[in-house]
N, CA, C and O atoms as a DFTB+ gen file, in Angstrom:
420 C
 N C O
     1  1      10.332      14.451      28.682
     2  2       9.548      13.806      27.646
     3  2       8.372      14.706      27.299
     4  3       7.773      15.352      28.160
     5  1       8.066      14.723      26.018
     6  2       6.967      15.573      25.583
     7  2       6.064      14.813      24.625
     8  3       6.511      13.965      23.854
     9  1       4.801      15.138      24.696
    10  2       3.842      14.535      23.790
    11  2       4.253      14.840      22.351
    12  3       4.671      15.954      22.037
    13  1       4.131      13.853      21.498
    14  2       4.465      13.886      20.074
    15  2       5.964      13.795      19.792
    16  3       6.387      13.981      18.651
    17  1       6.775      13.510      20.823
    18  2       8.183      13.211      20.579
    19  2       8.297      11.813      19.984
    20  3       7.494      10.930      20.286
    21  1       9.294      11.625      19.142
    22  2       9.555      10.350      18.486
    23  2      10.838       9.762      19.068
    24  3      11.838      10.461      19.228
    25  1      10.795       8.465      19.382
    26  2      11.936       7.777      19.978
    27  2      12.301       6.558      19.138
    28  3      11.454       5.983      18.455
    29  1      13.567       6.174      19.199
    30  2      13.992       4.929      18.559
    31  2      13.302       3.772      19.265
    32  3      13.167       3.770      20.488
    33  1      12.873       2.798      18.493
    34  2      12.199       1.618      19.043
    35  2      13.244       0.687      19.652
    36  3      14.114       0.187      18.939
    37  1      13.168       0.450      20.966
    38  2      14.145      -0.433      21.605
    39  2      13.799      -1.918      21.469
    40  3      14.555      -2.775      21.926
    41  1      12.674      -2.221      20.849
    42  2      12.190      -3.597      20.781
    43  2      12.774      -4.414      19.653
    44  3      13.621      -3.946      18.892
    45  1      12.309      -5.634      19.560
    46  2      12.832      -6.589      18.580
    47  2      12.366      -6.309      17.149
    48  3      12.898      -6.903      16.211
    49  1      11.398      -5.431      16.961
    50  2      10.878      -5.127      15.624
    51  2      11.422      -3.807      15.082
    52  3      10.814      -3.203      14.198
    53  1      12.541      -3.364      15.597
    54  2      13.091      -2.069      15.213
    55  2      13.449      -1.986      13.727
    56  3      13.462      -0.892      13.162
    57  1      13.735      -3.103      13.094
    58  2      14.087      -3.076      11.671
    59  2      12.902      -2.627      10.815
    60  3      13.077      -1.865       9.865
    61  1      11.709      -3.094      11.147
    62  2      10.519      -2.738      10.373
    63  2       9.752      -1.571      10.988
    64  3       9.041      -0.845      10.294
    65  1       9.907      -1.405      12.281
    66  2       9.208      -0.350      13.021
    67  2      10.249       0.400      13.854
    68  3      10.372       0.168      15.057
    69  1      10.993       1.296      13.211
    70  2      12.139       1.904      13.882
    71  2      11.809       2.960      14.928
    72  3      12.670       3.325      15.729
    73  1      10.566       3.459      14.934
    74  2      10.246       4.553      15.836
    75  2       8.964       4.302      16.626
    76  3       8.086       3.542      16.216
    77  1       8.894       4.975      17.776
    78  2       7.690       4.999      18.605
    79  2       7.322       6.452      18.848
    80  3       8.185       7.275      19.153
    81  1       6.045       6.766      18.712
    82  2       5.547       8.126      18.922
    83  2       4.873       8.223      20.287
    84  3       3.930       7.484      20.571
    85  1       5.347       9.118      21.117
    86  2       4.766       9.355      22.444
    87  2       3.496      10.185      22.275
    88  3       3.539      11.291      21.734
    89  1       2.361       9.646      22.742
    90  2       1.087      10.360      22.617
    91  2       0.461      10.673      23.974
    92  3      -0.684      11.119      24.045
    93  1       1.198      10.445      25.028
    94  2       0.670      10.665      26.380
    95  2       0.736      12.141      26.757
    96  3       1.675      12.848      26.389
    97  1      -0.255      12.586      27.481
    98  2      -0.298      13.966      27.953
    99  2       0.913      14.284      28.828
   100  3       1.325      13.473      29.657
   101  1       1.469      15.465      28.632
   102  2       2.604      15.908      29.446
   103  2       2.209      16.066      30.916
   104  3       3.076      16.054      31.789
   105  1       0.918      16.214      31.199
   106  2       0.459      16.344      32.580
   107  2       0.692      15.062      33.382
   108  3       0.704      15.087      34.613
   109  1       0.878      13.944      32.676
   110  2       1.069      12.651      33.326
   111  2       2.527      12.194      33.257
   112  3       2.807      10.995      33.259
   113  1       3.437      13.137      33.198
   114  2       4.857      12.826      33.078
   115  2       5.394      12.093      34.304
   116  3       6.437      11.445      34.217
   117  1       4.712      12.179      35.435
   118  2       5.156      11.518      36.648
   119  2       4.973      10.008      36.643
   120  3       5.543       9.315      37.486
   121  1       4.187       9.489      35.709
   122  2       4.005       8.037      35.607
   123  2       5.294       7.391      35.109
   124  3       6.100       8.044      34.446
   125  1       5.490       6.127      35.420
   126  2       6.712       5.449      34.985
   127  2       6.569       4.780      33.616
   128  3       7.452       4.036      33.190
   129  1       5.458       5.048      32.934
   130  2       5.256       4.517      31.589
   131  2       4.730       5.616      30.678
   132  3       4.253       6.653      31.140
   133  1       4.825       5.370      29.375
   134  2       4.309       6.301      28.371
   135  2       3.499       5.506      27.359
   136  3       3.840       4.367      27.042
   137  1       2.434       6.101      26.856
   138  2       1.645       5.510      25.775
   139  2       2.306       5.900      24.462
   140  3       2.551       7.078      24.202
   141  1       2.591       4.896      23.639
   142  2       3.266       5.137      22.371
   143  2       2.534       4.433      21.237
   144  3       1.809       3.461      21.448
   145  1       2.744       4.947      20.031
   146  2       2.202       4.337      18.824
   147  2       3.387       3.980      17.929
   148  3       4.248       4.826      17.685
   149  1       3.446       2.741      17.437
   150  2       4.533       2.366      16.530
   151  2       4.454       3.122      15.206
   152  3       3.369       3.382      14.686
   153  1       5.605       3.464      14.682
   154  2       5.723       4.076      13.354
   155  2       6.457       3.065      12.470
   156  3       7.661       2.856      12.622
   157  1       5.724       2.444      11.548
   158  2       6.281       1.377      10.709
   159  2       6.695       1.937       9.346
   160  3       5.973       2.719       8.728
   161  1       7.862       1.518       8.904
   162  2       8.347       1.901       7.585
   163  2       7.393       1.376       6.519
   164  3       6.997       0.212       6.563
   165  1       7.025       2.217       5.571
   166  2       6.104       1.782       4.514
   167  2       6.710       0.680       3.663
   168  3       5.976      -0.095       3.050
   169  1       8.027       0.594       3.611
   170  2       8.682      -0.454       2.830
   171  2       8.358      -1.849       3.364
   172  3       8.422      -2.824       2.615
   173  1       8.014      -1.954       4.636
   174  2       7.745      -3.249       5.257
   175  2       6.263      -3.491       5.522
   176  3       5.890      -4.541       6.047
   177  1       5.426      -2.541       5.167
   178  2       4.012      -2.692       5.486
   179  2       3.287      -3.398       4.357
   180  3       3.400      -2.981       3.204
   181  1       2.545      -4.459       4.656
   182  2       1.792      -5.151       3.609
   183  2       0.725      -4.231       3.022
   184  3       0.190      -3.358       3.706
   185  1       0.437      -4.438       1.776
   186  2      -0.547      -3.605       1.068
   187  2      -1.962      -3.941       1.526
   188  3      -2.719      -4.604       0.817
   189  1      -2.302      -3.475       2.714
   190  2      -3.627      -3.703       3.282
   191  2      -4.352      -2.364       3.280
   192  3      -3.765      -1.332       3.603
   193  1      -5.606      -2.386       2.921
   194  2      -6.384      -1.156       2.880
   195  2      -6.836      -0.802       4.294
   196  3      -7.698      -1.472       4.863
   197  1      -6.256       0.241       4.851
   198  2      -6.631       0.728       6.177
   199  2      -7.138       2.156       6.058
   200  3      -6.703       2.892       5.173
   201  1      -8.047       2.556       6.931
   202  2      -8.536       3.939       6.883
   203  2      -7.370       4.910       7.142
   204  3      -6.691       4.815       8.165
   205  1      -7.152       5.826       6.219
   206  2      -6.038       6.772       6.376
   207  2      -6.223       7.660       7.596
   208  3      -5.249       8.169       8.151
   209  1      -7.445       7.843       8.007
   210  2      -7.673       8.644       9.220
   211  2      -7.168       7.915      10.464
   212  3      -6.710       8.549      11.414
   213  1      -7.252       6.591      10.458
   214  2      -6.792       5.781      11.578
   215  2      -5.281       5.561      11.527
   216  3      -4.617       5.507      12.562
   217  1      -4.753       5.438      10.327
   218  2      -3.335       5.129      10.148
   219  2      -2.699       6.094       9.144
   220  3      -2.349       5.691       8.034
   221  1      -2.550       7.358       9.528
   222  2      -1.966       8.315       8.589
   223  2      -0.484       8.029       8.336
   224  3       0.189       7.395       9.148
   225  1      -0.005       8.500       7.218
   226  2       1.415       8.408       6.883
   227  2       2.075       9.705       7.337
   228  3       1.635      10.800       6.987
   229  1       3.142       9.558       8.126
   230  2       3.879      10.708       8.651
   231  2       5.322      10.622       8.172
   232  3       5.856       9.529       7.984
   233  1       5.947      11.772       7.976
   234  2       7.295      11.823       7.427
   235  2       8.306      12.197       8.502
   236  3       8.118      13.154       9.254
   237  1       9.386      11.414       8.554
   238  2      10.499      11.674       9.469
   239  2      11.777      11.628       8.641
   240  3      12.078      10.617       8.008
   241  1      12.512      12.706       8.648
   242  2      13.780      12.789       7.902
   243  2      13.624      12.358       6.444
   244  3      14.479      11.653       5.907
   245  1      12.532      12.783       5.807
   246  2      12.304      12.485       4.396
   247  2      11.787      11.092       4.104
   248  3      11.589      10.748       2.939
   249  1      11.563      10.279       5.127
   250  2      11.038       8.917       4.953
   251  2       9.619       8.842       5.489
   252  3       9.295       9.464       6.500
   253  1       8.768       8.071       4.801
   254  2       7.374       7.927       5.211
   255  2       7.177       6.721       6.118
   256  3       7.731       5.646       5.892
   257  1       6.364       6.936       7.156
   258  2       6.062       5.895       8.136
   259  2       4.565       5.867       8.397
   260  3       3.899       6.902       8.416
   261  1       4.052       4.660       8.597
   262  2       2.640       4.465       8.903
   263  2       2.454       4.531      10.415
   264  3       3.127       3.820      11.161
   265  1       1.551       5.375      10.855
   266  2       1.211       5.451      12.273
   267  2       0.249       4.301      12.571
   268  3      -0.913       4.345      12.168
   269  1       0.724       3.285      13.268
   270  2      -0.082       2.096      13.541
   271  2      -0.905       2.298      14.811
   272  3      -0.670       1.649      15.830
   273  1      -1.853       3.190      14.732
   274  2      -2.666       3.578      15.876
   275  2      -3.309       2.384      16.599
   276  3      -3.324       2.368      17.829
   277  1      -3.843       1.381      15.875
   278  2      -4.459       0.247      16.583
   279  2      -3.480      -0.568      17.429
   280  3      -3.902      -1.359      18.273
   281  1      -2.182      -0.384      17.211
   282  2      -1.176      -1.137      17.965
   283  2      -0.562      -0.314      19.094
   284  3       0.503      -0.651      19.611
   285  1      -1.235       0.753      19.467
   286  2      -0.767       1.605      20.558
   287  2      -0.654       0.798      21.850
   288  3      -1.431      -0.126      22.092
   289  1       0.324       1.164      22.671
   290  2       0.485       0.477      23.946
   291  2       1.403       1.258      24.876
   292  3       1.982       2.277      24.498
   293  1       1.519       0.761      26.086
   294  2       2.370       1.400      27.089
   295  2       3.761       0.782      27.049
   296  3       3.928      -0.402      26.754
   297  1       4.750       1.608      27.350
   298  2       6.132       1.165      27.414
   299  2       6.767       1.832      28.634
   300  3       6.425       2.972      28.948
   301  1       7.675       1.157      29.324
   302  2       8.338       1.813      30.461
   303  2       9.096       3.057      29.999
   304  3       9.783       3.038      28.977
   305  1       8.964       4.105      30.747
   306  2       9.604       5.363      30.386
   307  2      11.113       5.187      30.222
   308  3      11.720       5.821      29.359
   309  1      11.718       4.334      31.039
   310  2      13.173       4.133      30.992
   311  2      13.636       3.545      29.660
   312  3      14.814       3.661      29.323
   313  1      12.740       2.914      28.893
   314  2      13.100       2.323      27.601
   315  2      13.230       3.371      26.500
   316  3      13.826       3.114      25.454
   317  1      12.679       4.534      26.739
   318  2      12.741       5.612      25.748
   319  2      13.938       6.499      26.058
   320  3      14.013       7.110      27.124
   321  1      14.857       6.563      25.131
   322  2      16.063       7.375      25.330
   323  2      15.809       8.787      24.811
   324  3      14.693       9.290      24.945
   325  1      16.776       9.420      24.241
   326  2      16.638      10.789      23.721
   327  2      15.710      10.814      22.517
   328  3      15.769       9.923      21.669
   329  1      14.850      11.827      22.435
   330  2      13.962      11.918      21.269
   331  2      14.755      12.145      19.981
   332  3      15.768      12.845      19.961
   333  1      14.258      11.530      18.913
   334  2      14.857      11.664      17.587
   335  2      14.371      12.946      16.927
   336  3      15.138      13.670      16.293
   337  1      13.083      13.209      17.090
   338  2      12.446      14.393      16.518
   339  2      11.101      14.573      17.208
   340  3      10.753      13.827      18.124
   341  1      10.360      15.559      16.762
   342  2       9.004      15.788      17.257
   343  2       8.055      15.808      16.063
   344  3       8.395      16.306      14.990
   345  1       6.879      15.264      16.266
   346  2       5.828      15.329      15.251
   347  2       4.689      16.234      15.713
   348  3       3.533      16.034      15.341
   349  1       5.027      17.226      16.523
   350  2       4.017      18.161      17.026
   351  2       3.310      18.887      15.884
   352  3       2.156      19.290      16.026
   353  1       3.990      19.052      14.764
   354  2       3.355      19.718      13.619
   355  2       2.254      18.861      13.005
   356  3       1.413      19.371      12.265
   357  1       2.250      17.559      13.306
   358  2       1.221      16.641      12.805
   359  2       0.167      16.355      13.871
   360  3      -0.557      15.364      13.778
   361  1       0.080      17.210      14.871
   362  2      -0.839      17.008      15.990
   363  2      -2.274      16.773      15.531
   364  3      -2.963      15.921      16.090
   365  1      -2.727      17.497      14.542
   366  2      -4.105      17.362      14.069
   367  2      -4.361      15.959      13.526
   368  3      -5.383      15.353      13.848
   369  1      -3.451      15.436      12.711
   370  2      -3.602      14.090      12.154
   371  2      -3.531      13.023      13.243
   372  3      -4.311      12.071      13.242
   373  1      -2.594      13.189      14.168
   374  2      -2.407      12.197      15.232
   375  2      -3.623      12.165      16.150
   376  3      -4.109      11.090      16.500
   377  1      -4.111      13.325      16.537
   378  2      -5.283      13.411      17.405
   379  2      -6.523      12.859      16.703
   380  3      -7.359      12.212      17.334
   381  1      -6.640      13.115      15.400
   382  2      -7.770      12.575      14.637
   383  2      -7.710      11.045      14.608
   384  3      -8.748      10.387      14.687
   385  1      -6.518      10.478      14.496
   386  2      -6.371       9.015      14.503
   387  2      -6.783       8.441      15.856
   388  3      -7.464       7.417      15.915
   389  1      -6.372       9.096      16.942
   390  2      -6.747       8.653      18.282
   391  2      -8.259       8.776      18.488
   392  3      -8.879       7.872      19.047
   393  1      -8.849       9.870      18.047
   394  2     -10.294      10.054      18.160
   395  2     -11.040       8.972      17.387
   396  3     -12.042       8.438      17.864
   397  1     -10.546       8.651      16.190
   398  2     -11.188       7.630      15.365
   399  2     -11.106       6.261      16.039
   400  3     -12.064       5.489      16.008
   401  1      -9.954       5.966      16.650
   402  2      -9.768       4.691      17.348
   403  2     -10.730       4.563      18.521
   404  3     -11.363       3.521      18.690
   405  1     -10.844       5.603      19.325
   406  2     -11.623       5.519      20.577
   407  2     -13.075       5.954      20.423
   408  3     -13.942       5.438      21.128
   409  1     -13.362       6.881      19.527
   410  2     -14.723       7.417      19.397
   411  2     -15.440       6.981      18.140
   412  3     -16.668       7.035      18.069
   413  1     -14.668       6.543      17.130
   414  2     -15.279       6.127      15.868
   415  2     -15.605       7.282      14.946
   416  3     -16.330       7.117      13.965
   417  1     -15.072       8.447      15.259
   418  2     -15.278       9.602      14.358
   419  2     -14.078      10.482      14.352
   420  3     -14.061      11.499      13.658
């Protein structure tokens, strides 16, 4: 498992939120859980004004998804199967969203 890998959402909301983004440091790979952020399809997201820095739009396979940073949480590592893709190229946006959530800047 690697930080910024994207996995299929094994949960009940997979239709609207098909992916989970792993944001946990690779140094903590020995833990039995991973911190993930839901990636929600823009087609299902209500038109609510959210700070783009907190909830950037990221593209996977030509489709746009909202990074729901405030809904970040832990999931058992065993629930995450093979990665679908990596969003390592969006590291700056993802890290800025995490900084905004925890630091306010």
